[in-house]
mmCIF file of the N, C-alpha and C atoms, coordinates in Angstrom:
data_MODEL
# 
_entry.id   MODEL 
# 
loop_
_atom_site.group_PDB 
_atom_site.id 
_atom_site.type_symbol 
_atom_site.label_atom_id 
_atom_site.label_alt_id 
_atom_site.label_comp_id 
_atom_site.label_asym_id 
_atom_site.label_entity_id 
_atom_site.label_seq_id 
_atom_site.pdbx_PDB_ins_code 
_atom_site.Cartn_x 
_atom_site.Cartn_y 
_atom_site.Cartn_z 
_atom_site.occupancy 
_atom_site.B_iso_or_equiv 
_atom_site.pdbx_formal_charge 
_atom_site.auth_seq_id 
_atom_site.auth_comp_id 
_atom_site.auth_asym_id 
_atom_site.auth_atom_id 
_atom_site.pdbx_PDB_model_num 
ATOM 1   N N  . MET A 1 1  ? 3.627   11.968  0.366   1.00 0.00 ? 1  MET A N  1 
ATOM 2   C CA . MET A 1 1  ? 2.308   11.392  0.485   1.00 0.00 ? 1  MET A CA 1 
ATOM 3   C C  . MET A 1 1  ? 2.437   10.085  1.261   1.00 0.00 ? 1  MET A C  1 
ATOM 4   N N  . LYS A 1 2  ? 1.486   9.837   2.139   1.00 0.00 ? 2  LYS A N  1 
ATOM 5   C CA . LYS A 1 2  ? 1.471   8.595   2.907   1.00 0.00 ? 2  LYS A CA 1 
ATOM 6   C C  . LYS A 1 2  ? 0.842   7.491   2.070   1.00 0.00 ? 2  LYS A C  1 
ATOM 7   N N  . MET A 1 3  ? 1.422   6.286   2.158   1.00 0.00 ? 3  MET A N  1 
ATOM 8   C CA . MET A 1 3  ? 0.889   5.152   1.418   1.00 0.00 ? 3  MET A CA 1 
ATOM 9   C C  . MET A 1 3  ? 1.092   3.888   2.239   1.00 0.00 ? 3  MET A C  1 
ATOM 10  N N  . SER A 1 4  ? 0.128   2.984   2.135   1.00 0.00 ? 4  SER A N  1 
ATOM 11  C CA . SER A 1 4  ? 0.250   1.662   2.750   1.00 0.00 ? 4  SER A CA 1 
ATOM 12  C C  . SER A 1 4  ? 0.435   0.659   1.620   1.00 0.00 ? 4  SER A C  1 
ATOM 13  N N  . ILE A 1 5  ? 1.524   -0.113  1.697   1.00 0.00 ? 5  ILE A N  1 
ATOM 14  C CA . ILE A 1 5  ? 1.836   -1.107  0.681   1.00 0.00 ? 5  ILE A CA 1 
ATOM 15  C C  . ILE A 1 5  ? 1.741   -2.477  1.334   1.00 0.00 ? 5  ILE A C  1 
ATOM 16  N N  . VAL A 1 6  ? 0.980   -3.371  0.719   1.00 0.00 ? 6  VAL A N  1 
ATOM 17  C CA . VAL A 1 6  ? 0.795   -4.720  1.256   1.00 0.00 ? 6  VAL A CA 1 
ATOM 18  C C  . VAL A 1 6  ? 1.627   -5.684  0.422   1.00 0.00 ? 6  VAL A C  1 
ATOM 19  N N  . THR A 1 7  ? 2.435   -6.502  1.121   1.00 0.00 ? 7  THR A N  1 
ATOM 20  C CA . THR A 1 7  ? 3.247   -7.505  0.441   1.00 0.00 ? 7  THR A CA 1 
ATOM 21  C C  . THR A 1 7  ? 2.869   -8.898  0.921   1.00 0.00 ? 7  THR A C  1 
ATOM 22  N N  . GLY A 1 8  ? 3.112   -9.886  0.046   1.00 0.00 ? 8  GLY A N  1 
ATOM 23  C CA . GLY A 1 8  ? 2.844   -11.271 0.372   1.00 0.00 ? 8  GLY A CA 1 
ATOM 24  C C  . GLY A 1 8  ? 4.044   -11.919 1.038   1.00 0.00 ? 8  GLY A C  1 
ATOM 25  N N  . ALA A 1 9  ? 3.943   -13.215 1.290   1.00 0.00 ? 9  ALA A N  1 
ATOM 26  C CA . ALA A 1 9  ? 4.989   -13.963 1.993   1.00 0.00 ? 9  ALA A CA 1 
ATOM 27  C C  . ALA A 1 9  ? 6.333   -13.916 1.271   1.00 0.00 ? 9  ALA A C  1 
ATOM 28  N N  . SER A 1 10 ? 6.307   -13.801 -0.059  1.00 0.00 ? 10 SER A N  1 
ATOM 29  C CA . SER A 1 10 ? 7.544   -13.757 -0.850  1.00 0.00 ? 10 SER A CA 1 
ATOM 30  C C  . SER A 1 10 ? 8.020   -12.334 -1.103  1.00 0.00 ? 10 SER A C  1 
ATOM 31  N N  . GLY A 1 11 ? 7.350   -11.348 -0.532  1.00 0.00 ? 11 GLY A N  1 
ATOM 32  C CA . GLY A 1 11 ? 7.738   -9.959  -0.708  1.00 0.00 ? 11 GLY A CA 1 
ATOM 33  C C  . GLY A 1 11 ? 7.116   -9.294  -1.918  1.00 0.00 ? 11 GLY A C  1 
ATOM 34  N N  . GLU A 1 12 ? 6.249   -10.012 -2.640  1.00 0.00 ? 12 GLU A N  1 
ATOM 35  C CA . GLU A 1 12 ? 5.605   -9.435  -3.818  1.00 0.00 ? 12 GLU A CA 1 
ATOM 36  C C  . GLU A 1 12 ? 4.547   -8.416  -3.397  1.00 0.00 ? 12 GLU A C  1 
ATOM 37  N N  . ILE A 1 13 ? 4.387   -7.370  -4.189  1.00 0.00 ? 13 ILE A N  1 
ATOM 38  C CA . ILE A 1 13 ? 3.403   -6.337  -3.899  1.00 0.00 ? 13 ILE A CA 1 
ATOM 39  C C  . ILE A 1 13 ? 2.015   -6.847  -4.270  1.00 0.00 ? 13 ILE A C  1 
ATOM 40  N N  . LEU A 1 14 ? 1.110   -6.802  -3.295  1.00 0.00 ? 14 LEU A N  1 
ATOM 41  C CA . LEU A 1 14 ? -0.271  -7.241  -3.514  1.00 0.00 ? 14 LEU A CA 1 
ATOM 42  C C  . LEU A 1 14 ? -1.238  -6.071  -3.641  1.00 0.00 ? 14 LEU A C  1 
ATOM 43  N N  . ALA A 1 15 ? -0.952  -4.989  -2.931  1.00 0.00 ? 15 ALA A N  1 
ATOM 44  C CA . ALA A 1 15 ? -1.854  -3.841  -2.945  1.00 0.00 ? 15 ALA A CA 1 
ATOM 45  C C  . ALA A 1 15 ? -1.119  -2.601  -2.464  1.00 0.00 ? 15 ALA A C  1 
ATOM 46  N N  . ALA A 1 16 ? -1.633  -1.456  -2.866  1.00 0.00 ? 16 ALA A N  1 
ATOM 47  C CA . ALA A 1 16 ? -1.103  -0.181  -2.389  1.00 0.00 ? 16 ALA A CA 1 
ATOM 48  C C  . ALA A 1 16 ? -2.263  0.804   -2.326  1.00 0.00 ? 16 ALA A C  1 
ATOM 49  N N  . VAL A 1 17 ? -2.408  1.452   -1.189  1.00 0.00 ? 17 VAL A N  1 
ATOM 50  C CA . VAL A 1 17 ? -3.477  2.434   -1.019  1.00 0.00 ? 17 VAL A CA 1 
ATOM 51  C C  . VAL A 1 17 ? -2.902  3.717   -0.451  1.00 0.00 ? 17 VAL A C  1 
ATOM 52  N N  . GLN A 1 18 ? -3.481  4.823   -0.873  1.00 0.00 ? 18 GLN A N  1 
ATOM 53  C CA . GLN A 1 18 ? -3.038  6.108   -0.375  1.00 0.00 ? 18 GLN A CA 1 
ATOM 54  C C  . GLN A 1 18 ? -3.492  6.266   1.063   1.00 0.00 ? 18 GLN A C  1 
ATOM 55  N N  . GLY A 1 19 ? -2.606  6.705   1.913   1.00 0.00 ? 19 GLY A N  1 
ATOM 56  C CA . GLY A 1 19 ? -2.905  6.923   3.315   1.00 0.00 ? 19 GLY A CA 1 
ATOM 57  C C  . GLY A 1 19 ? -2.475  5.757   4.182   1.00 0.00 ? 19 GLY A C  1 
ATOM 58  N N  . HIS A 1 20 ? -2.584  5.950   5.480   1.00 0.00 ? 20 HIS A N  1 
ATOM 59  C CA . HIS A 1 20 ? -2.215  4.910   6.438   1.00 0.00 ? 20 HIS A CA 1 
ATOM 60  C C  . HIS A 1 20 ? -3.418  4.299   7.122   1.00 0.00 ? 20 HIS A C  1 
ATOM 61  N N  . GLY A 1 21 ? -4.580  4.872   6.914   1.00 0.00 ? 21 GLY A N  1 
ATOM 62  C CA . GLY A 1 21 ? -5.782  4.347   7.547   1.00 0.00 ? 21 GLY A CA 1 
ATOM 63  C C  . GLY A 1 21 ? -6.436  3.283   6.689   1.00 0.00 ? 21 GLY A C  1 
ATOM 64  N N  . LEU A 1 22 ? -6.648  2.118   7.246   1.00 0.00 ? 22 LEU A N  1 
ATOM 65  C CA . LEU A 1 22 ? -7.322  1.051   6.514   1.00 0.00 ? 22 LEU A CA 1 
ATOM 66  C C  . LEU A 1 22 ? -8.728  0.821   7.042   1.00 0.00 ? 22 LEU A C  1 
ATOM 67  N N  . THR A 1 23 ? -9.218  1.790   7.820   1.00 0.00 ? 23 THR A N  1 
ATOM 68  C CA . THR A 1 23 ? -10.573 1.744   8.358   1.00 0.00 ? 23 THR A CA 1 
ATOM 69  C C  . THR A 1 23 ? -11.226 3.096   8.097   1.00 0.00 ? 23 THR A C  1 
ATOM 70  N N  . GLN A 1 24 ? -12.487 3.060   7.705   1.00 0.00 ? 24 GLN A N  1 
ATOM 71  C CA . GLN A 1 24 ? -13.220 4.307   7.489   1.00 0.00 ? 24 GLN A CA 1 
ATOM 72  C C  . GLN A 1 24 ? -14.629 4.167   8.024   1.00 0.00 ? 24 GLN A C  1 
ATOM 73  N N  . GLN A 1 25 ? -15.131 5.253   8.601   1.00 0.00 ? 25 GLN A N  1 
ATOM 74  C CA . GLN A 1 25 ? -16.488 5.261   9.131   1.00 0.00 ? 25 GLN A CA 1 
ATOM 75  C C  . GLN A 1 25 ? -17.274 6.353   8.417   1.00 0.00 ? 25 GLN A C  1 
ATOM 76  N N  . ARG A 1 26 ? -18.484 5.987   7.963   1.00 0.00 ? 26 ARG A N  1 
ATOM 77  C CA . ARG A 1 26 ? -19.321 6.955   7.261   1.00 0.00 ? 26 ARG A CA 1 
ATOM 78  C C  . ARG A 1 26 ? -20.784 6.575   7.446   1.00 0.00 ? 26 ARG A C  1 
ATOM 79  N N  . ASP A 1 27 ? -21.594 7.548   7.799   1.00 0.00 ? 27 ASP A N  1 
ATOM 80  C CA . ASP A 1 27 ? -23.028 7.348   7.991   1.00 0.00 ? 27 ASP A CA 1 
ATOM 81  C C  . ASP A 1 27 ? -23.336 6.181   8.931   1.00 0.00 ? 27 ASP A C  1 
ATOM 82  N N  . GLY A 1 28 ? -22.561 6.059   9.985   1.00 0.00 ? 28 GLY A N  1 
ATOM 83  C CA . GLY A 1 28 ? -22.799 5.021   10.983  1.00 0.00 ? 28 GLY A CA 1 
ATOM 84  C C  . GLY A 1 28 ? -22.303 3.638   10.609  1.00 0.00 ? 28 GLY A C  1 
ATOM 85  N N  . VAL A 1 29 ? -21.653 3.512   9.463   1.00 0.00 ? 29 VAL A N  1 
ATOM 86  C CA . VAL A 1 29 ? -21.120 2.220   9.023   1.00 0.00 ? 29 VAL A CA 1 
ATOM 87  C C  . VAL A 1 29 ? -19.598 2.303   9.010   1.00 0.00 ? 29 VAL A C  1 
ATOM 88  N N  . GLU A 1 30 ? -18.971 1.283   9.571   1.00 0.00 ? 30 GLU A N  1 
ATOM 89  C CA . GLU A 1 30 ? -17.507 1.233   9.579   1.00 0.00 ? 30 GLU A CA 1 
ATOM 90  C C  . GLU A 1 30 ? -17.034 0.079   8.712   1.00 0.00 ? 30 GLU A C  1 
ATOM 91  N N  . ALA A 1 31 ? -16.064 0.359   7.858   1.00 0.00 ? 31 ALA A N  1 
ATOM 92  C CA . ALA A 1 31 ? -15.481 -0.679  6.997   1.00 0.00 ? 31 ALA A CA 1 
ATOM 93  C C  . ALA A 1 31 ? -13.974 -0.657  7.179   1.00 0.00 ? 31 ALA A C  1 
ATOM 94  N N  . SER A 1 32 ? -13.368 -1.828  7.175   1.00 0.00 ? 32 SER A N  1 
ATOM 95  C CA . SER A 1 32 ? -11.909 -1.902  7.289   1.00 0.00 ? 32 SER A CA 1 
ATOM 96  C C  . SER A 1 32 ? -11.394 -3.002  6.381   1.00 0.00 ? 32 SER A C  1 
ATOM 97  N N  . VAL A 1 33 ? -10.137 -2.858  6.031   1.00 0.00 ? 33 VAL A N  1 
ATOM 98  C CA . VAL A 1 33 ? -9.457  -3.831  5.192   1.00 0.00 ? 33 VAL A CA 1 
ATOM 99  C C  . VAL A 1 33 ? -8.466  -4.576  6.078   1.00 0.00 ? 33 VAL A C  1 
ATOM 100 N N  . SER A 1 34 ? -8.436  -5.894  5.951   1.00 0.00 ? 34 SER A N  1 
ATOM 101 C CA . SER A 1 34 ? -7.457  -6.677  6.719   1.00 0.00 ? 34 SER A CA 1 
ATOM 102 C C  . SER A 1 34 ? -6.849  -7.725  5.798   1.00 0.00 ? 34 SER A C  1 
ATOM 103 N N  . PHE A 1 35 ? -5.712  -8.254  6.203   1.00 0.00 ? 35 PHE A N  1 
ATOM 104 C CA . PHE A 1 35 ? -4.978  -9.210  5.387   1.00 0.00 ? 35 PHE A CA 1 
ATOM 105 C C  . PHE A 1 35 ? -4.561  -10.398 6.244   1.00 0.00 ? 35 PHE A C  1 
ATOM 106 N N  . GLY A 1 36 ? -4.323  -11.525 5.596   1.00 0.00 ? 36 GLY A N  1 
ATOM 107 C CA . GLY A 1 36 ? -3.938  -12.747 6.290   1.00 0.00 ? 36 GLY A CA 1 
ATOM 108 C C  . GLY A 1 36 ? -2.582  -12.656 6.966   1.00 0.00 ? 36 GLY A C  1 
ATOM 109 N N  . GLY A 1 37 ? -2.256  -13.682 7.729   1.00 0.00 ? 37 GLY A N  1 
ATOM 110 C CA . GLY A 1 37 ? -1.047  -13.701 8.536   1.00 0.00 ? 37 GLY A CA 1 
ATOM 111 C C  . GLY A 1 37 ? 0.265   -13.617 7.777   1.00 0.00 ? 37 GLY A C  1 
ATOM 112 N N  . ASN A 1 38 ? 0.307   -14.074 6.523   1.00 0.00 ? 38 ASN A N  1 
ATOM 113 C CA . ASN A 1 38 ? 1.554   -14.030 5.750   1.00 0.00 ? 38 ASN A CA 1 
ATOM 114 C C  . ASN A 1 38 ? 1.745   -12.708 5.018   1.00 0.00 ? 38 ASN A C  1 
ATOM 115 N N  . HIS A 1 39 ? 0.819   -11.788 5.185   1.00 0.00 ? 39 HIS A N  1 
ATOM 116 C CA . HIS A 1 39 ? 0.910   -10.497 4.520   1.00 0.00 ? 39 HIS A CA 1 
ATOM 117 C C  . HIS A 1 39 ? 1.476   -9.460  5.476   1.00 0.00 ? 39 HIS A C  1 
ATOM 118 N N  . LYS A 1 40 ? 2.168   -8.489  4.909   1.00 0.00 ? 40 LYS A N  1 
ATOM 119 C CA . LYS A 1 40 ? 2.755   -7.440  5.730   1.00 0.00 ? 40 LYS A CA 1 
ATOM 120 C C  . LYS A 1 40 ? 2.342   -6.086  5.167   1.00 0.00 ? 40 LYS A C  1 
ATOM 121 N N  . ILE A 1 41 ? 1.987   -5.159  6.044   1.00 0.00 ? 41 ILE A N  1 
ATOM 122 C CA . ILE A 1 41 ? 1.608   -3.805  5.641   1.00 0.00 ? 41 ILE A CA 1 
ATOM 123 C C  . ILE A 1 41 ? 2.769   -2.871  5.975   1.00 0.00 ? 41 ILE A C  1 
ATOM 124 N N  . HIS A 1 42 ? 3.237   -2.161  4.955   1.00 0.00 ? 42 HIS A N  1 
ATOM 125 C CA . HIS A 1 42 ? 4.327   -1.196  5.106   1.00 0.00 ? 42 HIS A CA 1 
ATOM 126 C C  . HIS A 1 42 ? 3.728   0.193   4.982   1.00 0.00 ? 42 HIS A C  1 
ATOM 127 N N  . GLN A 1 43 ? 3.785   0.963   6.044   1.00 0.00 ? 43 GLN A N  1 
ATOM 128 C CA . GLN A 1 43 ? 3.276   2.329   6.007   1.00 0.00 ? 43 GLN A CA 1 
ATOM 129 C C  . GLN A 1 43 ? 4.467   3.240   5.755   1.00 0.00 ? 43 GLN A C  1 
ATOM 130 N N  . VAL A 1 44 ? 4.481   3.849   4.574   1.00 0.00 ? 44 VAL A N  1 
ATOM 131 C CA . VAL A 1 44 ? 5.650   4.604   4.121   1.00 0.00 ? 44 VAL A CA 1 
ATOM 132 C C  . VAL A 1 44 ? 5.243   5.981   3.608   1.00 0.00 ? 44 VAL A C  1 
ATOM 133 N N  . GLU A 1 45 ? 6.227   6.831   3.453   1.00 0.00 ? 45 GLU A N  1 
ATOM 134 C CA . GLU A 1 45 ? 6.069   8.141   2.837   1.00 0.00 ? 45 GLU A CA 1 
ATOM 135 C C  . GLU A 1 45 ? 6.689   8.031   1.445   1.00 0.00 ? 45 GLU A C  1 
ATOM 136 N N  . VAL A 1 46 ? 5.902   8.334   0.404   1.00 0.00 ? 46 VAL A N  1 
ATOM 137 C CA . VAL A 1 46 ? 6.369   8.208   -0.978  1.00 0.00 ? 46 VAL A CA 1 
ATOM 138 C C  . VAL A 1 46 ? 6.348   9.573   -1.662  1.00 0.00 ? 46 VAL A C  1 
ATOM 139 N N  . ASP A 1 47 ? 6.984   9.661   -2.839  1.00 0.00 ? 47 ASP A N  1 
ATOM 140 C CA . ASP A 1 47 ? 6.961   10.893  -3.623  1.00 0.00 ? 47 ASP A CA 1 
ATOM 141 C C  . ASP A 1 47 ? 5.525   11.207  -4.042  1.00 0.00 ? 47 ASP A C  1 
ATOM 142 N N  . ASP A 1 48 ? 5.142   12.479  -3.970  1.00 0.00 ? 48 ASP A N  1 
ATOM 143 C CA . ASP A 1 48 ? 3.773   12.882  -4.307  1.00 0.00 ? 48 ASP A CA 1 
ATOM 144 C C  . ASP A 1 48 ? 3.393   12.551  -5.742  1.00 0.00 ? 48 ASP A C  1 
ATOM 145 N N  . ASP A 1 49 ? 4.360   12.575  -6.662  1.00 0.00 ? 49 ASP A N  1 
ATOM 146 C CA . ASP A 1 49 ? 4.032   12.322  -8.065  1.00 0.00 ? 49 ASP A CA 1 
ATOM 147 C C  . ASP A 1 49 ? 3.689   10.859  -8.341  1.00 0.00 ? 49 ASP A C  1 
ATOM 148 N N  . LEU A 1 50 ? 3.858   9.986   -7.360  1.00 0.00 ? 50 LEU A N  1 
ATOM 149 C CA . LEU A 1 50 ? 3.497   8.575   -7.542  1.00 0.00 ? 50 LEU A CA 1 
ATOM 150 C C  . LEU A 1 50 ? 1.993   8.424   -7.811  1.00 0.00 ? 50 LEU A C  1 
ATOM 151 N N  . ALA A 1 51 ? 1.204   9.359   -7.325  1.00 0.00 ? 51 ALA A N  1 
ATOM 152 C CA . ALA A 1 51 ? -0.248  9.315   -7.536  1.00 0.00 ? 51 ALA A CA 1 
ATOM 153 C C  . ALA A 1 51 ? -0.628  9.550   -8.998  1.00 0.00 ? 51 ALA A C  1 
ATOM 154 N N  . THR A 1 52 ? 0.290   10.058  -9.801  1.00 0.00 ? 52 THR A N  1 
ATOM 155 C CA . THR A 1 52 ? -0.009  10.350  -11.201 1.00 0.00 ? 52 THR A CA 1 
ATOM 156 C C  . THR A 1 52 ? 0.464   9.257   -12.155 1.00 0.00 ? 52 THR A C  1 
ATOM 157 N N  . VAL A 1 53 ? 1.145   8.241   -11.645 1.00 0.00 ? 53 VAL A N  1 
ATOM 158 C CA . VAL A 1 53 ? 1.651   7.161   -12.502 1.00 0.00 ? 53 VAL A CA 1 
ATOM 159 C C  . VAL A 1 53 ? 0.478   6.291   -12.953 1.00 0.00 ? 53 VAL A C  1 
ATOM 160 N N  . THR A 1 54 ? 0.346   6.086   -14.259 1.00 0.00 ? 54 THR A N  1 
ATOM 161 C CA . THR A 1 54 ? -0.774  5.308   -14.790 1.00 0.00 ? 54 THR A CA 1 
ATOM 162 C C  . THR A 1 54 ? -0.350  3.935   -15.311 1.00 0.00 ? 54 THR A C  1 
ATOM 163 N N  . ASP A 1 55 ? 0.931   3.706   -15.478 1.00 0.00 ? 55 ASP A N  1 
ATOM 164 C CA . ASP A 1 55 ? 1.426   2.419   -15.959 1.00 0.00 ? 55 ASP A CA 1 
ATOM 165 C C  . ASP A 1 55 ? 1.663   1.499   -14.757 1.00 0.00 ? 55 ASP A C  1 
ATOM 166 N N  . ALA A 1 56 ? 0.987   0.336   -14.729 1.00 0.00 ? 56 ALA A N  1 
ATOM 167 C CA . ALA A 1 56 ? 1.050   -0.570  -13.569 1.00 0.00 ? 56 ALA A CA 1 
ATOM 168 C C  . ALA A 1 56 ? 2.464   -1.070  -13.301 1.00 0.00 ? 56 ALA A C  1 
ATOM 169 N N  . ALA A 1 57 ? 3.200   -1.434  -14.355 1.00 0.00 ? 57 ALA A N  1 
ATOM 170 C CA . ALA A 1 57 ? 4.567   -1.943  -14.176 1.00 0.00 ? 57 ALA A CA 1 
ATOM 171 C C  . ALA A 1 57 ? 5.477   -0.862  -13.593 1.00 0.00 ? 57 ALA A C  1 
ATOM 172 N N  . GLN A 1 58 ? 5.347   0.355   -14.087 1.00 0.00 ? 58 GLN A N  1 
ATOM 173 C CA . GLN A 1 58 ? 6.152   1.467   -13.572 1.00 0.00 ? 58 GLN A CA 1 
ATOM 174 C C  . GLN A 1 58 ? 5.770   1.770   -12.126 1.00 0.00 ? 58 GLN A C  1 
ATOM 175 N N  . PHE A 1 59 ? 4.471   1.713   -11.817 1.00 0.00 ? 59 PHE A N  1 
ATOM 176 C CA . PHE A 1 59 ? 3.999   1.958   -10.455 1.00 0.00 ? 59 PHE A CA 1 
ATOM 177 C C  . PHE A 1 59 ? 4.611   0.953   -9.487  1.00 0.00 ? 59 PHE A C  1 
ATOM 178 N N  . GLN A 1 60 ? 4.559   -0.339  -9.829  1.00 0.00 ? 60 GLN A N  1 
ATOM 179 C CA . GLN A 1 60 ? 5.141   -1.361  -8.957  1.00 0.00 ? 60 GLN A CA 1 
ATOM 180 C C  . GLN A 1 60 ? 6.648   -1.187  -8.817  1.00 0.00 ? 60 GLN A C  1 
ATOM 181 N N  . GLN A 1 61 ? 7.311   -0.857  -9.908  1.00 0.00 ? 61 GLN A N  1 
ATOM 182 C CA . GLN A 1 61 ? 8.756   -0.647  -9.867  1.00 0.00 ? 61 GLN A CA 1 
ATOM 183 C C  . GLN A 1 61 ? 9.099   0.509   -8.928  1.00 0.00 ? 61 GLN A C  1 
ATOM 184 N N  . ARG A 1 62 ? 8.343   1.586   -9.013  1.00 0.00 ? 62 ARG A N  1 
ATOM 185 C CA . ARG A 1 62 ? 8.595   2.734   -8.149  1.00 0.00 ? 62 ARG A CA 1 
ATOM 186 C C  . ARG A 1 62 ? 8.308   2.408   -6.684  1.00 0.00 ? 62 ARG A C  1 
ATOM 187 N N  . LEU A 1 63 ? 7.273   1.589   -6.431  1.00 0.00 ? 63 LEU A N  1 
ATOM 188 C CA . LEU A 1 63 ? 6.947   1.210   -5.051  1.00 0.00 ? 63 LEU A CA 1 
ATOM 189 C C  . LEU A 1 63 ? 8.068   0.403   -4.407  1.00 0.00 ? 63 LEU A C  1 
ATOM 190 N N  . GLN A 1 64 ? 8.755   -0.413  -5.191  1.00 0.00 ? 64 GLN A N  1 
ATOM 191 C CA . GLN A 1 64 ? 9.810   -1.294  -4.668  1.00 0.00 ? 64 GLN A CA 1 
ATOM 192 C C  . GLN A 1 64 ? 10.859  -0.532  -3.864  1.00 0.00 ? 64 GLN A C  1 
ATOM 193 N N  . LYS A 1 65 ? 11.171  0.694   -4.268  1.00 0.00 ? 65 LYS A N  1 
ATOM 194 C CA . LYS A 1 65 ? 12.239  1.422   -3.569  1.00 0.00 ? 65 LYS A CA 1 
ATOM 195 C C  . LYS A 1 65 ? 11.859  1.821   -2.143  1.00 0.00 ? 65 LYS A C  1 
ATOM 196 N N  . TYR A 1 66 ? 10.576  1.740   -1.815  1.00 0.00 ? 66 TYR A N  1 
ATOM 197 C CA . TYR A 1 66 ? 10.125  2.091   -0.468  1.00 0.00 ? 66 TYR A CA 1 
ATOM 198 C C  . TYR A 1 66 ? 10.004  0.889   0.458   1.00 0.00 ? 66 TYR A C  1 
ATOM 199 N N  . LEU A 1 67 ? 10.246  -0.302  -0.081  1.00 0.00 ? 67 LEU A N  1 
ATOM 200 C CA . LEU A 1 67 ? 10.117  -1.528  0.703   1.00 0.00 ? 67 LEU A CA 1 
ATOM 201 C C  . LEU A 1 67 ? 11.473  -1.993  1.210   1.00 0.00 ? 67 LEU A C  1 
ATOM 202 N N  . PRO A 1 68 ? 11.510  -2.623  2.380   1.00 0.00 ? 68 PRO A N  1 
ATOM 203 C CA . PRO A 1 68 ? 12.779  -3.144  2.892   1.00 0.00 ? 68 PRO A CA 1 
ATOM 204 C C  . PRO A 1 68 ? 13.315  -4.260  1.987   1.00 0.00 ? 68 PRO A C  1 
ATOM 205 N N  . ARG A 1 69 ? 14.615  -4.347  1.889   1.00 0.00 ? 69 ARG A N  1 
ATOM 206 C CA . ARG A 1 69 ? 15.259  -5.400  1.085   1.00 0.00 ? 69 ARG A CA 1 
ATOM 207 C C  . ARG A 1 69 ? 15.208  -6.709  1.859   1.00 0.00 ? 69 ARG A C  1 
ATOM 208 N N  . HIS A 1 70 ? 15.022  -7.813  1.147   1.00 0.00 ? 70 HIS A N  1 
ATOM 209 C CA . HIS A 1 70 ? 15.007  -9.132  1.789   1.00 0.00 ? 70 HIS A CA 1 
ATOM 210 C C  . HIS A 1 70 ? 16.414  -9.689  1.875   1.00 0.00 ? 70 HIS A C  1 
# 
């Protein structure tokens, strides 16, 4: 599954969304998500079962393995 993970200046996870598109158009309206200069977006391929994780701490822990090491 494709996922976009947003990290802050210190490498902390700020957000994660399914897919690589951060812009969507519907009924003539376009919306997009953007982040400040110190944020980085990592577009990665993750295990499909990650979508079923309901525990926030476990979710963040699992996301860490897809991010580059500092």
